[in-house]
PDB file of N, CA, C and O in Angstrom:
ATOM      1  N   UNK A   1      30.364 -23.027  18.206  1.00  0.00           N
ATOM      2  CA  UNK A   1      30.412 -21.720  18.838  1.00  0.00           C
ATOM      3  C   UNK A   1      29.438 -20.745  18.192  1.00  0.00           C
ATOM      4  O   UNK A   1      28.870 -19.890  18.872  1.00  0.00           O
ATOM      5  N   UNK A   2      29.241 -20.869  16.867  1.00  0.00           N
ATOM      6  CA  UNK A   2      28.314 -19.953  16.210  1.00  0.00           C
ATOM      7  C   UNK A   2      26.877 -20.207  16.662  1.00  0.00           C
ATOM      8  O   UNK A   2      26.070 -19.278  16.694  1.00  0.00           O
ATOM      9  N   UNK A   3      26.546 -21.452  17.013  1.00  0.00           N
ATOM     10  CA  UNK A   3      25.216 -21.731  17.553  1.00  0.00           C
ATOM     11  C   UNK A   3      25.003 -21.048  18.899  1.00  0.00           C
ATOM     12  O   UNK A   3      23.891 -20.629  19.222  1.00  0.00           O
ATOM     13  N   UNK A   4      26.067 -20.939  19.675  1.00  0.00           N
ATOM     14  CA  UNK A   4      26.005 -20.258  20.965  1.00  0.00           C
ATOM     15  C   UNK A   4      25.582 -18.807  20.774  1.00  0.00           C
ATOM     16  O   UNK A   4      24.687 -18.326  21.469  1.00  0.00           O
ATOM     17  N   UNK A   5      26.215 -18.111  19.841  1.00  0.00           N
ATOM     18  CA  UNK A   5      25.867 -16.717  19.577  1.00  0.00           C
ATOM     19  C   UNK A   5      24.543 -16.609  18.827  1.00  0.00           C
ATOM     20  O   UNK A   5      23.845 -15.601  18.935  1.00  0.00           O
ATOM     21  N   UNK A   6      24.202 -17.637  18.074  1.00  0.00           N
ATOM     22  CA  UNK A   6      22.897 -17.678  17.408  1.00  0.00           C
ATOM     23  C   UNK A   6      21.763 -17.666  18.411  1.00  0.00           C
ATOM     24  O   UNK A   6      20.703 -17.100  18.144  1.00  0.00           O
ATOM     25  N   UNK A   7      21.972 -18.282  19.558  1.00  0.00           N
ATOM     26  CA  UNK A   7      20.950 -18.284  20.613  1.00  0.00           C
ATOM     27  C   UNK A   7      20.735 -16.863  21.133  1.00  0.00           C
ATOM     28  O   UNK A   7      19.601 -16.460  21.391  1.00  0.00           O
ATOM     29  N   UNK A   8      21.820 -16.106  21.287  1.00  0.00           N
ATOM     30  CA  UNK A   8      21.680 -14.708  21.706  1.00  0.00           C
ATOM     31  C   UNK A   8      20.869 -13.924  20.676  1.00  0.00           C
ATOM     32  O   UNK A   8      20.006 -13.122  21.033  1.00  0.00           O
ATOM     33  N   UNK A   9      21.150 -14.159  19.415  1.00  0.00           N
ATOM     34  CA  UNK A   9      20.417 -13.477  18.356  1.00  0.00           C
ATOM     35  C   UNK A   9      18.953 -13.865  18.408  1.00  0.00           C
ATOM     36  O   UNK A   9      18.076 -13.011  18.278  1.00  0.00           O
ATOM     37  N   UNK A  10      18.686 -15.139  18.597  1.00  0.00           N
ATOM     38  CA  UNK A  10      17.298 -15.617  18.659  1.00  0.00           C
ATOM     39  C   UNK A  10      16.551 -14.969  19.826  1.00  0.00           C
ATOM     40  O   UNK A  10      15.435 -14.479  19.652  1.00  0.00           O
ATOM     41  N   UNK A  11      17.149 -14.963  20.991  1.00  0.00           N
ATOM     42  CA  UNK A  11      16.507 -14.366  22.171  1.00  0.00           C
ATOM     43  C   UNK A  11      16.300 -12.858  21.960  1.00  0.00           C
ATOM     44  O   UNK A  11      15.222 -12.333  22.234  1.00  0.00           O
ATOM     45  N   UNK A  12      17.332 -12.173  21.474  1.00  0.00           N
ATOM     46  CA  UNK A  12      17.209 -10.737  21.213  1.00  0.00           C
ATOM     47  C   UNK A  12      16.163 -10.441  20.160  1.00  0.00           C
ATOM     48  O   UNK A  12      15.397  -9.487  20.292  1.00  0.00           O
ATOM     49  N   UNK A  13      16.126 -11.258  19.109  1.00  0.00           N
ATOM     50  CA  UNK A  13      15.137 -11.066  18.052  1.00  0.00           C
ATOM     51  C   UNK A  13      13.719 -11.268  18.544  1.00  0.00           C
ATOM     52  O   UNK A  13      12.806 -10.545  18.147  1.00  0.00           O
ATOM     53  N   UNK A  14      13.538 -12.253  19.411  1.00  0.00           N
ATOM     54  CA  UNK A  14      12.207 -12.500  19.978  1.00  0.00           C
ATOM     55  C   UNK A  14      11.781 -11.317  20.843  1.00  0.00           C
ATOM     56  O   UNK A  14      10.642 -10.860  20.756  1.00  0.00           O
ATOM     57  N   UNK A  15      12.688 -10.825  21.671  1.00  0.00           N
ATOM     58  CA  UNK A  15      12.369  -9.671  22.525  1.00  0.00           C
ATOM     59  C   UNK A  15      12.011  -8.456  21.673  1.00  0.00           C
ATOM     60  O   UNK A  15      11.043  -7.754  21.966  1.00  0.00           O
ATOM     61  N   UNK A  16      12.790  -8.207  20.618  1.00  0.00           N
ATOM     62  CA  UNK A  16      12.519  -7.066  19.736  1.00  0.00           C
ATOM     63  C   UNK A  16      11.165  -7.220  19.041  1.00  0.00           C
ATOM     64  O   UNK A  16      10.428  -6.246  18.894  1.00  0.00           O
ATOM     65  N   UNK A  17      10.842  -8.429  18.618  1.00  0.00           N
ATOM     66  CA  UNK A  17       9.570  -8.665  17.934  1.00  0.00           C
ATOM     67  C   UNK A  17       8.393  -8.524  18.879  1.00  0.00           C
ATOM     68  O   UNK A  17       7.389  -7.897  18.540  1.00  0.00           O
ATOM     69  N   UNK A  18       8.511  -9.102  20.058  1.00  0.00           N
ATOM     70  CA  UNK A  18       7.421  -9.074  21.032  1.00  0.00           C
ATOM     71  C   UNK A  18       7.142  -7.645  21.496  1.00  0.00           C
ATOM     72  O   UNK A  18       6.039  -7.347  21.954  1.00  0.00           O
ATOM     73  N   UNK A  19       8.129  -6.764  21.382  1.00  0.00           N
ATOM     74  CA  UNK A  19       7.955  -5.380  21.799  1.00  0.00           C
ATOM     75  C   UNK A  19       6.849  -4.643  21.054  1.00  0.00           C
ATOM     76  O   UNK A  19       6.315  -3.660  21.567  1.00  0.00           O
ATOM     77  N   UNK A  20       6.499  -5.094  19.863  1.00  0.00           N
ATOM     78  CA  UNK A  20       5.426  -4.445  19.095  1.00  0.00           C
ATOM     79  C   UNK A  20       4.031  -4.850  19.601  1.00  0.00           C
ATOM     80  O   UNK A  20       3.068  -4.101  19.429  1.00  0.00           O
ATOM     81  N   UNK A  21       3.927  -5.990  20.199  1.00  0.00           N
ATOM     82  CA  UNK A  21       2.615  -6.559  20.530  1.00  0.00           C
ATOM     83  C   UNK A  21       1.807  -5.687  21.494  1.00  0.00           C
ATOM     84  O   UNK A  21       0.618  -5.490  21.242  1.00  0.00           O
ATOM     85  N   UNK A  22       2.377  -5.147  22.589  1.00  0.00           N
ATOM     86  CA  UNK A  22       1.563  -4.290  23.465  1.00  0.00           C
ATOM     87  C   UNK A  22       0.996  -3.060  22.745  1.00  0.00           C
ATOM     88  O   UNK A  22      -0.147  -2.672  22.987  1.00  0.00           O
ATOM     89  N   UNK A  23       1.791  -2.452  21.863  1.00  0.00           N
ATOM     90  CA  UNK A  23       1.307  -1.270  21.139  1.00  0.00           C
ATOM     91  C   UNK A  23       0.214  -1.653  20.150  1.00  0.00           C
ATOM     92  O   UNK A  23      -0.783  -0.943  20.019  1.00  0.00           O
ATOM     93  N   UNK A  24       0.397  -2.769  19.457  1.00  0.00           N
ATOM     94  CA  UNK A  24      -0.630  -3.253  18.526  1.00  0.00           C
ATOM     95  C   UNK A  24      -1.920  -3.544  19.284  1.00  0.00           C
ATOM     96  O   UNK A  24      -3.004  -3.173  18.834  1.00  0.00           O
ATOM     97  N   UNK A  25      -1.806  -4.202  20.422  1.00  0.00           N
ATOM     98  CA  UNK A  25      -2.990  -4.520  21.233  1.00  0.00           C
ATOM     99  C   UNK A  25      -3.700  -3.251  21.694  1.00  0.00           C
ATOM    100  O   UNK A  25      -4.929  -3.194  21.687  1.00  0.00           O
ATOM    101  N   UNK A  26      -2.937  -2.233  22.095  1.00  0.00           N
ATOM    102  CA  UNK A  26      -3.549  -0.985  22.543  1.00  0.00           C
ATOM    103  C   UNK A  26      -4.278  -0.292  21.401  1.00  0.00           C
ATOM    104  O   UNK A  26      -5.382   0.217  21.594  1.00  0.00           O
ATOM    105  N   UNK A  27      -3.683  -0.265  20.222  1.00  0.00           N
ATOM    106  CA  UNK A  27      -4.357   0.361  19.078  1.00  0.00           C
ATOM    107  C   UNK A  27      -5.661  -0.362  18.787  1.00  0.00           C
ATOM    108  O   UNK A  27      -6.689   0.277  18.563  1.00  0.00           O
ATOM    109  N   UNK A  28      -5.630  -1.672  18.789  1.00  0.00           N
ATOM    110  CA  UNK A  28      -6.838  -2.445  18.494  1.00  0.00           C
ATOM    111  C   UNK A  28      -7.899  -2.266  19.580  1.00  0.00           C
ATOM    112  O   UNK A  28      -9.094  -2.223  19.287  1.00  0.00           O
ATOM    113  N   UNK A  29      -7.453  -2.162  20.838  1.00  0.00           N
ATOM    114  CA  UNK A  29      -8.396  -2.011  21.952  1.00  0.00           C
ATOM    115  C   UNK A  29      -9.035  -0.627  21.960  1.00  0.00           C
ATOM    116  O   UNK A  29     -10.241  -0.497  22.173  1.00  0.00           O
ATOM    117  N   UNK A  30      -8.220   0.417  21.725  1.00  0.00           N
ATOM    118  CA  UNK A  30      -8.733   1.786  21.801  1.00  0.00           C
ATOM    119  C   UNK A  30      -9.250   2.301  20.460  1.00  0.00           C
ATOM    120  O   UNK A  30      -9.920   3.333  20.406  1.00  0.00           O
ATOM    121  N   UNK A  31      -8.940   1.588  19.384  1.00  0.00           N
ATOM    122  CA  UNK A  31      -9.317   2.012  18.025  1.00  0.00           C
ATOM    123  C   UNK A  31      -8.759   3.402  17.712  1.00  0.00           C
ATOM    124  O   UNK A  31      -9.393   4.200  17.022  1.00  0.00           O
ATOM    125  N   UNK A  32      -7.549   3.675  18.239  1.00  0.00           N
ATOM    126  CA  UNK A  32      -6.916   4.974  18.030  1.00  0.00           C
ATOM    127  C   UNK A  32      -5.405   4.799  17.922  1.00  0.00           C
ATOM    128  O   UNK A  32      -4.800   4.004  18.642  1.00  0.00           O
ATOM    129  N   UNK A  33      -4.809   5.563  17.003  1.00  0.00           N
ATOM    130  CA  UNK A  33      -3.349   5.586  16.902  1.00  0.00           C
ATOM    131  C   UNK A  33      -2.827   6.991  17.215  1.00  0.00           C
ATOM    132  O   UNK A  33      -1.734   7.374  16.797  1.00  0.00           O
ATOM    133  N   UNK A  34      -3.627   7.735  17.950  1.00  0.00           N
ATOM    134  CA  UNK A  34      -3.258   9.099  18.309  1.00  0.00           C
ATOM    135  C   UNK A  34      -1.929   9.108  19.058  1.00  0.00           C
ATOM    136  O   UNK A  34      -1.708   8.302  19.962  1.00  0.00           O
ATOM    137  N   UNK A  35      -1.063  10.016  18.677  1.00  0.00           N
ATOM    138  CA  UNK A  35       0.226  10.156  19.334  1.00  0.00           C
ATOM    139  C   UNK A  35       1.335   9.324  18.718  1.00  0.00           C
ATOM    140  O   UNK A  35       2.496   9.470  19.101  1.00  0.00           O
ATOM    141  N   UNK A  36       1.007   8.456  17.774  1.00  0.00           N
ATOM    142  CA  UNK A  36       2.023   7.637  17.120  1.00  0.00           C
ATOM    143  C   UNK A  36       2.396   8.279  15.789  1.00  0.00           C
ATOM    144  O   UNK A  36       1.524   8.672  15.014  1.00  0.00           O
ATOM    145  N   UNK A  37       3.666   8.380  15.537  1.00  0.00           N
ATOM    146  CA  UNK A  37       4.158   9.048  14.348  1.00  0.00           C
ATOM    147  C   UNK A  37       4.394   8.035  13.229  1.00  0.00           C
ATOM    148  O   UNK A  37       5.263   7.171  13.341  1.00  0.00           O
ATOM    149  N   UNK A  38       3.626   8.144  12.161  1.00  0.00           N
ATOM    150  CA  UNK A  38       3.745   7.216  11.039  1.00  0.00           C
ATOM    151  C   UNK A  38       5.119   7.298  10.386  1.00  0.00           C
ATOM    152  O   UNK A  38       5.645   6.280   9.936  1.00  0.00           O
ATOM    153  N   UNK A  39       5.710   8.490  10.326  1.00  0.00           N
ATOM    154  CA  UNK A  39       7.036   8.626   9.712  1.00  0.00           C
ATOM    155  C   UNK A  39       8.079   7.821  10.486  1.00  0.00           C
ATOM    156  O   UNK A  39       8.927   7.160   9.887  1.00  0.00           O
ATOM    157  N   UNK A  40       8.017   7.877  11.802  1.00  0.00           N
ATOM    158  CA  UNK A  40       8.969   7.120  12.626  1.00  0.00           C
ATOM    159  C   UNK A  40       8.802   5.623  12.415  1.00  0.00           C
ATOM    160  O   UNK A  40       9.773   4.914  12.147  1.00  0.00           O
ATOM    161  N   UNK A  41       7.570   5.145  12.536  1.00  0.00           N
ATOM    162  CA  UNK A  41       7.339   3.712  12.372  1.00  0.00           C
ATOM    163  C   UNK A  41       7.562   3.271  10.935  1.00  0.00           C
ATOM    164  O   UNK A  41       7.962   2.133  10.688  1.00  0.00           O
ATOM    165  N   UNK A  42       7.308   4.159   9.991  1.00  0.00           N
ATOM    166  CA  UNK A  42       7.582   3.833   8.589  1.00  0.00           C
ATOM    167  C   UNK A  42       9.068   3.653   8.333  1.00  0.00           C
ATOM    168  O   UNK A  42       9.477   2.745   7.609  1.00  0.00           O
ATOM    169  N   UNK A  43       9.878   4.529   8.933  1.00  0.00           N
ATOM    170  CA  UNK A  43      11.325   4.402   8.781  1.00  0.00           C
ATOM    171  C   UNK A  43      11.843   3.134   9.453  1.00  0.00           C
ATOM    172  O   UNK A  43      12.733   2.468   8.925  1.00  0.00           O
ATOM    173  N   UNK A  44      11.291   2.803  10.604  1.00  0.00           N
ATOM    174  CA  UNK A  44      11.663   1.551  11.274  1.00  0.00           C
ATOM    175  C   UNK A  44      11.309   0.365  10.384  1.00  0.00           C
ATOM    176  O   UNK A  44      12.107  -0.561  10.236  1.00  0.00           O
ATOM    177  N   UNK A  45      10.118   0.390   9.793  1.00  0.00           N
ATOM    178  CA  UNK A  45       9.692  -0.698   8.908  1.00  0.00           C
ATOM    179  C   UNK A  45      10.639  -0.842   7.722  1.00  0.00           C
ATOM    180  O   UNK A  45      11.041  -1.957   7.388  1.00  0.00           O
ATOM    181  N   UNK A  46      10.997   0.259   7.088  1.00  0.00           N
ATOM    182  CA  UNK A  46      11.909   0.194   5.932  1.00  0.00           C
ATOM    183  C   UNK A  46      13.267  -0.357   6.361  1.00  0.00           C
ATOM    184  O   UNK A  46      13.854  -1.172   5.649  1.00  0.00           O
ATOM    185  N   UNK A  47      13.766   0.075   7.504  1.00  0.00           N
ATOM    186  CA  UNK A  47      15.035  -0.447   8.015  1.00  0.00           C
ATOM    187  C   UNK A  47      14.985  -1.946   8.251  1.00  0.00           C
ATOM    188  O   UNK A  47      15.904  -2.671   7.871  1.00  0.00           O
ATOM    189  N   UNK A  48      13.917  -2.407   8.876  1.00  0.00           N
ATOM    190  CA  UNK A  48      13.764  -3.837   9.134  1.00  0.00           C
ATOM    191  C   UNK A  48      13.611  -4.596   7.823  1.00  0.00           C
ATOM    192  O   UNK A  48      14.121  -5.708   7.689  1.00  0.00           O
ATOM    193  N   UNK A  49      12.919  -4.013   6.865  1.00  0.00           N
ATOM    194  CA  UNK A  49      12.759  -4.645   5.556  1.00  0.00           C
ATOM    195  C   UNK A  49      14.121  -4.821   4.866  1.00  0.00           C
ATOM    196  O   UNK A  49      14.370  -5.846   4.232  1.00  0.00           O
ATOM    197  N   UNK A  50      14.983  -3.834   4.993  1.00  0.00           N
ATOM    198  CA  UNK A  50      16.332  -3.956   4.432  1.00  0.00           C
ATOM    199  C   UNK A  50      17.131  -5.043   5.154  1.00  0.00           C
ATOM    200  O   UNK A  50      17.880  -5.789   4.523  1.00  0.00           O
ATOM    201  N   UNK A  51      16.971  -5.130   6.468  1.00  0.00           N
ATOM    202  CA  UNK A  51      17.589  -6.236   7.218  1.00  0.00           C
ATOM    203  C   UNK A  51      17.058  -7.582   6.724  1.00  0.00           C
ATOM    204  O   UNK A  51      17.796  -8.565   6.657  1.00  0.00           O
ATOM    205  N   UNK A  52      15.785  -7.611   6.383  1.00  0.00           N
ATOM    206  CA  UNK A  52      15.168  -8.852   5.894  1.00  0.00           C
ATOM    207  C   UNK A  52      15.824  -9.303   4.589  1.00  0.00           C
ATOM    208  O   UNK A  52      16.075 -10.491   4.389  1.00  0.00           O
ATOM    209  N   UNK A  53      16.096  -8.351   3.712  1.00  0.00           N
ATOM    210  CA  UNK A  53      16.780  -8.686   2.455  1.00  0.00           C
ATOM    211  C   UNK A  53      18.159  -9.267   2.754  1.00  0.00           C
ATOM    212  O   UNK A  53      18.576 -10.247   2.137  1.00  0.00           O
ATOM    213  N   UNK A  54      18.857  -8.659   3.699  1.00  0.00           N
ATOM    214  CA  UNK A  54      20.167  -9.165   4.110  1.00  0.00           C
ATOM    215  C   UNK A  54      20.060 -10.574   4.695  1.00  0.00           C
ATOM    216  O   UNK A  54      20.878 -11.442   4.388  1.00  0.00           O
ATOM    217  N   UNK A  55      19.052 -10.797   5.537  1.00  0.00           N
ATOM    218  CA  UNK A  55      18.864 -12.116   6.152  1.00  0.00           C
ATOM    219  C   UNK A  55      18.583 -13.185   5.095  1.00  0.00           C
ATOM    220  O   UNK A  55      19.091 -14.303   5.189  1.00  0.00           O
ATOM    221  N   UNK A  56      17.785 -12.846   4.105  1.00  0.00           N
ATOM    222  CA  UNK A  56      17.503 -13.786   3.018  1.00  0.00           C
ATOM    223  C   UNK A  56      18.787 -14.102   2.263  1.00  0.00           C
ATOM    224  O   UNK A  56      19.042 -15.258   1.924  1.00  0.00           O
ATOM    225  N   UNK A  57      19.594 -13.080   1.999  1.00  0.00           N
ATOM    226  CA  UNK A  57      20.866 -13.295   1.303  1.00  0.00           C
ATOM    227  C   UNK A  57      21.792 -14.197   2.123  1.00  0.00           C
ATOM    228  O   UNK A  57      22.461 -15.063   1.561  1.00  0.00           O
ATOM    229  N   UNK A  58      21.837 -14.003   3.440  1.00  0.00           N
ATOM    230  CA  UNK A  58      22.658 -14.873   4.287  1.00  0.00           C
ATOM    231  C   UNK A  58      22.243 -16.333   4.157  1.00  0.00           C
ATOM    232  O   UNK A  58      23.087 -17.218   4.019  1.00  0.00           O
ATOM    233  N   UNK A  59      20.962 -16.571   4.201  1.00  0.00           N
ATOM    234  CA  UNK A  59      20.459 -17.943   4.140  1.00  0.00           C
ATOM    235  C   UNK A  59      20.701 -18.542   2.761  1.00  0.00           C
ATOM    236  O   UNK A  59      21.168 -19.676   2.649  1.00  0.00           O
ATOM    237  N   UNK A  60      20.390 -17.799   1.726  1.00  0.00           N
ATOM    238  CA  UNK A  60      20.493 -18.335   0.361  1.00  0.00           C
ATOM    239  C   UNK A  60      21.948 -18.481  -0.081  1.00  0.00           C
ATOM    240  O   UNK A  60      22.332 -19.514  -0.630  1.00  0.00           O
ATOM    241  N   UNK A  61      22.748 -17.455   0.155  1.00  0.00           N
ATOM    242  CA  UNK A  61      24.113 -17.449  -0.373  1.00  0.00           C
ATOM    243  C   UNK A  61      25.133 -18.141   0.531  1.00  0.00           C
ATOM    244  O   UNK A  61      26.099 -18.725   0.041  1.00  0.00           O
ATOM    245  N   UNK A  62      24.924 -18.077   1.840  1.00  0.00           N
ATOM    246  CA  UNK A  62      25.925 -18.605   2.768  1.00  0.00           C
ATOM    247  C   UNK A  62      25.409 -19.734   3.647  1.00  0.00           C
ATOM    248  O   UNK A  62      26.163 -20.281   4.452  1.00  0.00           O
ATOM    249  N   UNK A  63      24.155 -20.087   3.509  1.00  0.00           N
ATOM    250  CA  UNK A  63      23.540 -21.132   4.341  1.00  0.00           C
ATOM    251  C   UNK A  63      23.751 -20.878   5.838  1.00  0.00           C
ATOM    252  O   UNK A  63      24.011 -21.804   6.606  1.00  0.00           O
ATOM    253  N   UNK A  64      23.636 -19.632   6.230  1.00  0.00           N
ATOM    254  CA  UNK A  64      23.728 -19.272   7.650  1.00  0.00           C
ATOM    255  C   UNK A  64      22.675 -18.213   7.942  1.00  0.00           C
ATOM    256  O   UNK A  64      22.023 -17.704   7.031  1.00  0.00           O
ATOM    257  N   UNK A  65      22.519 -17.892   9.199  1.00  0.00           N
ATOM    258  CA  UNK A  65      21.603 -16.825   9.582  1.00  0.00           C
ATOM    259  C   UNK A  65      20.137 -17.226   9.612  1.00  0.00           C
ATOM    260  O   UNK A  65      19.262 -16.370   9.482  1.00  0.00           O
ATOM    261  N   UNK A  66      19.855 -18.506   9.781  1.00  0.00           N
ATOM    262  CA  UNK A  66      18.465 -18.965   9.785  1.00  0.00           C
ATOM    263  C   UNK A  66      17.662 -18.365  10.941  1.00  0.00           C
ATOM    264  O   UNK A  66      16.515 -17.956  10.762  1.00  0.00           O
ATOM    265  N   UNK A  67      18.275 -18.317  12.128  1.00  0.00           N
ATOM    266  CA  UNK A  67      17.571 -17.737  13.279  1.00  0.00           C
ATOM    267  C   UNK A  67      17.329 -16.251  13.059  1.00  0.00           C
ATOM    268  O   UNK A  67      16.283 -15.721  13.434  1.00  0.00           O
ATOM    269  N   UNK A  68      18.289 -15.591  12.456  1.00  0.00           N
ATOM    270  CA  UNK A  68      18.158 -14.161  12.146  1.00  0.00           C
ATOM    271  C   UNK A  68      16.998 -13.942  11.173  1.00  0.00           C
ATOM    272  O   UNK A  68      16.206 -13.015  11.340  1.00  0.00           O
ATOM    273  N   UNK A  69      16.906 -14.788  10.174  1.00  0.00           N
ATOM    274  CA  UNK A  69      15.818 -14.672   9.200  1.00  0.00           C
ATOM    275  C   UNK A  69      14.461 -14.868   9.869  1.00  0.00           C
ATOM    276  O   UNK A  69      13.517 -14.131   9.585  1.00  0.00           O
ATOM    277  N   UNK A  70      14.360 -15.838  10.740  1.00  0.00           N
ATOM    278  CA  UNK A  70      13.077 -16.121  11.406  1.00  0.00           C
ATOM    279  C   UNK A  70      12.629 -14.932  12.260  1.00  0.00           C
ATOM    280  O   UNK A  70      11.506 -14.448  12.121  1.00  0.00           O
ATOM    281  N   UNK A  71      13.507 -14.472  13.134  1.00  0.00           N
ATOM    282  CA  UNK A  71      13.102 -13.379  14.026  1.00  0.00           C
ATOM    283  C   UNK A  71      12.913 -12.073  13.259  1.00  0.00           C
ATOM    284  O   UNK A  71      12.041 -11.273  13.598  1.00  0.00           O
ATOM    285  N   UNK A  72      13.716 -11.860  12.242  1.00  0.00           N
ATOM    286  CA  UNK A  72      13.572 -10.641  11.459  1.00  0.00           C
ATOM    287  C   UNK A  72      12.284 -10.659  10.646  1.00  0.00           C
ATOM    288  O   UNK A  72      11.662  -9.615  10.450  1.00  0.00           O
ATOM    289  N   UNK A  73      11.880 -11.831  10.174  1.00  0.00           N
ATOM    290  CA  UNK A  73      10.614 -11.952   9.437  1.00  0.00           C
ATOM    291  C   UNK A  73       9.440 -11.572  10.336  1.00  0.00           C
ATOM    292  O   UNK A  73       8.518 -10.879   9.906  1.00  0.00           O
ATOM    293  N   UNK A  74       9.483 -12.027  11.575  1.00  0.00           N
ATOM    294  CA  UNK A  74       8.420 -11.680  12.524  1.00  0.00           C
ATOM    295  C   UNK A  74       8.411 -10.171  12.769  1.00  0.00           C
ATOM    296  O   UNK A  74       7.349  -9.550  12.787  1.00  0.00           O
ATOM    297  N   UNK A  75       9.590  -9.585  12.956  1.00  0.00           N
ATOM    298  CA  UNK A  75       9.671  -8.135  13.160  1.00  0.00           C
ATOM    299  C   UNK A  75       9.167  -7.366  11.952  1.00  0.00           C
ATOM    300  O   UNK A  75       8.510  -6.336  12.099  1.00  0.00           O
ATOM    301  N   UNK A  76       9.470  -7.863  10.755  1.00  0.00           N
ATOM    302  CA  UNK A  76       9.008  -7.204   9.534  1.00  0.00           C
ATOM    303  C   UNK A  76       7.488  -7.185   9.484  1.00  0.00           C
ATOM    304  O   UNK A  76       6.883  -6.155   9.189  1.00  0.00           O
ATOM    305  N   UNK A  77       6.878  -8.318   9.769  1.00  0.00           N
ATOM    306  CA  UNK A  77       5.411  -8.414   9.737  1.00  0.00           C
ATOM    307  C   UNK A  77       4.792  -7.504  10.798  1.00  0.00           C
ATOM    308  O   UNK A  77       3.848  -6.767  10.511  1.00  0.00           O
ATOM    309  N   UNK A  78       5.317  -7.555  12.016  1.00  0.00           N
ATOM    310  CA  UNK A  78       4.725  -6.766  13.100  1.00  0.00           C
ATOM    311  C   UNK A  78       4.935  -5.263  12.896  1.00  0.00           C
ATOM    312  O   UNK A  78       4.035  -4.476  13.186  1.00  0.00           O
ATOM    313  N   UNK A  79       6.101  -4.855  12.404  1.00  0.00           N
ATOM    314  CA  UNK A  79       6.302  -3.419  12.172  1.00  0.00           C
ATOM    315  C   UNK A  79       5.453  -2.939  10.994  1.00  0.00           C
ATOM    316  O   UNK A  79       4.980  -1.802  10.999  1.00  0.00           O
ATOM    317  N   UNK A  80       5.258  -3.780  10.001  1.00  0.00           N
ATOM    318  CA  UNK A  80       4.352  -3.436   8.904  1.00  0.00           C
ATOM    319  C   UNK A  80       2.921  -3.314   9.391  1.00  0.00           C
ATOM    320  O   UNK A  80       2.187  -2.416   8.977  1.00  0.00           O
ATOM    321  N   UNK A  81       2.526  -4.229  10.282  1.00  0.00           N
ATOM    322  CA  UNK A  81       1.186  -4.169  10.872  1.00  0.00           C
ATOM    323  C   UNK A  81       1.004  -2.882  11.673  1.00  0.00           C
ATOM    324  O   UNK A  81      -0.061  -2.266  11.633  1.00  0.00           O
ATOM    325  N   UNK A  82       2.056  -2.475  12.407  1.00  0.00           N
ATOM    326  CA  UNK A  82       1.987  -1.209  13.160  1.00  0.00           C
ATOM    327  C   UNK A  82       1.699  -0.046  12.214  1.00  0.00           C
ATOM    328  O   UNK A  82       0.830   0.781  12.490  1.00  0.00           O
ATOM    329  N   UNK A  83       2.422   0.018  11.111  1.00  0.00           N
ATOM    330  CA  UNK A  83       2.211   1.107  10.139  1.00  0.00           C
ATOM    331  C   UNK A  83       0.789   1.072   9.589  1.00  0.00           C
ATOM    332  O   UNK A  83       0.139   2.110   9.468  1.00  0.00           O
ATOM    333  N   UNK A  84       0.316  -0.107   9.263  1.00  0.00           N
ATOM    334  CA  UNK A  84      -1.047  -0.258   8.743  1.00  0.00           C
ATOM    335  C   UNK A  84      -2.081   0.202   9.774  1.00  0.00           C
ATOM    336  O   UNK A  84      -3.029   0.906   9.428  1.00  0.00           O
ATOM    337  N   UNK A  85      -1.902  -0.190  11.028  1.00  0.00           N
ATOM    338  CA  UNK A  85      -2.846   0.206  12.075  1.00  0.00           C
ATOM    339  C   UNK A  85      -2.808   1.714  12.323  1.00  0.00           C
ATOM    340  O   UNK A  85      -3.844   2.331  12.570  1.00  0.00           O
ATOM    341  N   UNK A  86      -1.615   2.306  12.258  1.00  0.00           N
ATOM    342  CA  UNK A  86      -1.522   3.754  12.442  1.00  0.00           C
ATOM    343  C   UNK A  86      -2.325   4.465  11.356  1.00  0.00           C
ATOM    344  O   UNK A  86      -3.038   5.429  11.636  1.00  0.00           O
ATOM    345  N   UNK A  87      -2.210   3.994  10.130  1.00  0.00           N
ATOM    346  CA  UNK A  87      -2.957   4.605   9.032  1.00  0.00           C
ATOM    347  C   UNK A  87      -4.459   4.365   9.202  1.00  0.00           C
ATOM    348  O   UNK A  87      -5.257   5.285   9.024  1.00  0.00           O
ATOM    349  N   UNK A  88      -4.842   3.148   9.543  1.00  0.00           N
ATOM    350  CA  UNK A  88      -6.272   2.797   9.646  1.00  0.00           C
ATOM    351  C   UNK A  88      -6.976   3.510  10.801  1.00  0.00           C
ATOM    352  O   UNK A  88      -8.152   3.856  10.690  1.00  0.00           O
ATOM    353  N   UNK A  89      -6.270   3.731  11.902  1.00  0.00           N
ATOM    354  CA  UNK A  89      -6.904   4.271  13.105  1.00  0.00           C
ATOM    355  C   UNK A  89      -6.538   5.713  13.419  1.00  0.00           C
ATOM    356  O   UNK A  89      -6.817   6.193  14.518  1.00  0.00           O
ATOM    357  N   UNK A  90      -5.922   6.407  12.482  1.00  0.00           N
ATOM    358  CA  UNK A  90      -5.671   7.821  12.768  1.00  0.00           C
ATOM    359  C   UNK A  90      -6.948   8.613  12.526  1.00  0.00           C
ATOM    360  O   UNK A  90      -7.776   8.271  11.682  1.00  0.00           O
ATOM    361  N   UNK A  91      -7.071   9.675  13.297  1.00  0.00           N
ATOM    362  CA  UNK A  91      -8.294  10.480  13.208  1.00  0.00           C
ATOM    363  C   UNK A  91      -8.325  11.249  11.911  1.00  0.00           C
ATOM    364  O   UNK A  91      -7.309  11.771  11.454  1.00  0.00           O
ATOM    365  N   UNK A  92      -9.488  11.312  11.330  1.00  0.00           N
ATOM    366  CA  UNK A  92      -9.698  12.102  10.102  1.00  0.00           C
ATOM    367  C   UNK A  92      -9.688  13.571  10.489  1.00  0.00           C
ATOM    368  O   UNK A  92     -10.276  13.960  11.498  1.00  0.00           O
ATOM    369  N   UNK A  93      -9.022  14.378   9.689  1.00  0.00           N
ATOM    370  CA  UNK A  93      -8.979  15.821  10.003  1.00  0.00           C
ATOM    371  C   UNK A  93      -9.899  16.586   9.132  1.00  0.00           C
ATOM    372  O   UNK A  93      -9.993  17.808   9.254  1.00  0.00           O
TER     373      UNK A  93
END
């Protein structure tokens, strides 16, 4: 039964991770991060990073949560990339 709910987590995690890709592609295409708030995306990144620590603990200590760790790792990388792109492509004042 836990595998059944694990599939929901996997699908939801994939959807959440893929959600960053259109914004990343737009920043790279336009070479601009105008209108994106670094504080907002930074807070999202820190939150996901804390989830990542929890996911690692689940896998190491309880031998569960492998799907959660995989999808959360992807989200961590993509949200970190968003923050990096916002910094790299913001206009100099």
